[in-house]
C-alpha positions in Angstrom: -3.8 -10.4 4.8 -2.4 -7.0 4.6 -1.8 -6.2 0.6 1.0 -3.5 -0.1 0.5 -2.2 -3.0 3.7 -0.8 -4.7 4.7 -1.1 -8.7 8.3 -1.3 -7.2 9.3 1.2 -10.5 13.3 1.5 -11.2 13.9 -1.0 -8.3 13.0 2.1 -5.3 12.2 -0.7 -2.7 15.2 -2.3 -2.2 17.7 0.9 -3.5 15.9 1.9 -0.9 16.3 0.1 2.1 19.4 -2.0 0.7 18.7 -5.5 -0.1 16.0 -7.0 -1.8 12.7 -5.5 -0.7 10.8 -7.8 -2.7 12.9 -11.7 -1.5 12.5 -9.7 2.6 8.7 -9.7 1.6 8.2 -13.9 0.9 9.7 -13.7 4.5 6.0 -12.0 5.4 4.0 -14.2 2.9 1.6 -15.6 5.6 0.2 -11.9 6.2 1.2 -10.0 3.3 0.9 -9.8 0.1 2.7 -7.5 -2.7 0.7 -6.1 -4.8 2.9 -4.6 -8.4 -0.3 -3.9 -11.1 -3.7 -3.8 -11.2 -5.6 -5.7 -11.1 -9.5 -6.6 -12.2 -12.6 -5.5 -10.4 -12.9 -9.3 -9.6 -9.7 -9.8 -7.7 -10.1 -6.4 -6.6 -13.0 -7.3 -4.9 -11.1 -10.6 -3.9 -8.9 -8.8 -1.8 -10.7 -5.5 -1.1 -12.7 -8.5 1.0 -9.8 -10.5 2.9 -7.6 -7.6 3.3 -7.0 -6.2 7.6 -5.4 -2.7 6.3 -4.4 -1.9 2.7 -0.5 -0.2 1.9 -0.5 1.9 -1.5 2.4 3.9 -3.1 0.5 7.2 -4.0 1.7 7.1 -7.4 0.6 3.8 -8.2 -0.6 3.7 -11.4 -3.0 4.6 -12.6 -4.3 7.3 -11.3 -7.9 5.6 -11.5 -6.9 2.8 -10.3 -5.4 3.6 -6.7 -8.7 6.1 -6.3 -10.8 3.2 -6.1 -8.6 1.0 -4.2 -8.8 3.7 -1.6 -12.8 4.7 -1.9 -13.1 1.2 -1.3 -10.6 0.3 1.9 -12.8 3.5 3.0 -16.4 1.7 2.6 -14.8 -1.4 4.3 -13.7 0.9 7.2 -9.9 -0.8 6.6 -7.2 0.7 7.8 -5.9 2.3 5.0 -2.2 4.3 4.8 -1.1 6.5 1.4 3.1 6.4 1.0 4.4 8.8 -0.4 8.9 9.2 -0.6 7.6 12.6 -0.7 5.7 13.6 2.3 7.8 15.3 5.2 4.7 14.6 8.0 2.3 12.1 8.3 -1.1 13.5 8.1 -4.1 11.8 9.1 -7.3 12.2 7.4 -9.7 14.5 9.0 -12.6 12.5 8.7 -11.6 8.8 8.9 -8.8 7.7 12.1 -8.3 3.7 10.3 -6.6 6.7 7.1 -3.4 7.9 7.1 -4.1 9.9 3.9 0.3 10.9 3.2 2.9 8.8 5.0 6.6 8.7 3.8 7.6 5.9 2.6 11.0 5.7 5.2 8.6 5.0 8.2 8.3 1.6 7.2 10.7 0.2 9.1 12.5 -3.4 7.2 14.0 -6.4 9.8 
């Protein structure tokens, strides 16, 4: 399962793509799960153990939760992408080929 961590504050996901992204994601529920709020440690551990990849918005609140998700994903050697609307380029982690430290979120294509 791939996990998409995005709080979708102000309905930005749908505004950016001109469609109801949360509704559209249901078409992919067999392999993508949307997470819109911080989780307790038990649930987060379950996600990390079941994950094939983690995608997390750079501003996912609170910051310490986002940092914990990233740390755990790296420890498990999971593919990890931290995406944001404000980044001009894709930045790979110098120490881990499985990690994209920053990626402009418009790079995600929804079809």
